[in-house]
N, C-alpha and C positions, 0 to 999 in steps of 0.2 A: 504494500500500500504506500502511496506517495501523497504528499501534501504540497500545495503551492507555497505555503508560508507558515510561520509559527502560529498565526491566528487560526488558520484552518486546522492545524494539528491540535492546538489547545482546545478548540471547540469540539473536537472529536473525542477527547479524553472522557472517561466516565466521570460523572459528577459525584460530589460528596465523598471523596476519598481522601486519604492522608497523602500529602505530597510536600515537595520542597523545591526551592530554587537554589542550586549550588552555584555560587559565583554570581551573586546578585548585581554587583557593580552599582548602577544607579537606580535599579529597580524597575526599569521599563518592561523587560520580559516577565519579571515576577508579577507585576501588576496585571499584565495581560493574562498570564496563567491563572492568577487568583480570580480575575473577573470571569473568565470563560469556563474554567473547570469547576469553579465553586467548591473548593475542597472543604471537607469537614474540619481538617486541621492542616495548617500550612506553615512550613518552616522557611525562614530567610537565613541562608547560610553563606557567609562571605567573611574573609579575613579583614578586608578593608584596611590593611596595613602592610608592612613589609617585615621580613625577618629581622630580628635584632642582631647586632647592635645597629642603631640608626645613626649612620654616619652623616656628616654635614651635607654631602652631595645628594643624599636621599631625601632631604627636606622638601623640595618641590613636589616630588611624587607622594610623599606622606600627606602633604596638604591636599593634593588632588583626591587621594583616597578617603581622607577624612570628610571632604566636601561631599563625595559620593555617598558616604555613610549617612551624613546629616540629611542629604536630599532624600534618601530612601526612608529614613525615619519620619520625615515630614509627609512623604507620599503615603506611607502606610500607617500614619498616626491613628486614624479612625479604625481600620481593621485590627491593628494591634490592640487597641482598647476594647473593641467590641467582640473580637474573635479570639483574643488571647494568643495572637501569633507570636511564637518564639523567634527571637532574633539571636542567632548564634554567630558570634564574632570570633570565629576560629578558622583555621585552614579547613579545607574540605576533608582531608584525611583525619584531622583531629575530631571534627564534628561527626563524621560518619562512624568513627571508632566508638563514640559515646552512645550512639543510637543502636538499638537492638536490631538484629536480623529480622526481617519480616515486618519492620515497623511501618514502612510505606506500602501503600497499595500499588 
């Protein structure tokens, strides 16, 4: 099966399941997925940072990533409050290691 774009794919997904966006960045795809798939539980997972130590030359990228995080938090403020969406600010590997097998639909 093929889809023309993400919107078509996300609309095809079963509704009211447990899901996540791994690598949220600025939340654009996550918002589309949340709106179209209508998950019963939805996780936002992204590190939104860089590995430590944070050297001086890394500061511009760290600021960009922090802006993306803040933008995502504003974008999802209502769903976080009303649906209890967990925001996991860890690497994908760290986050998925903490979640149980079979957790997602």
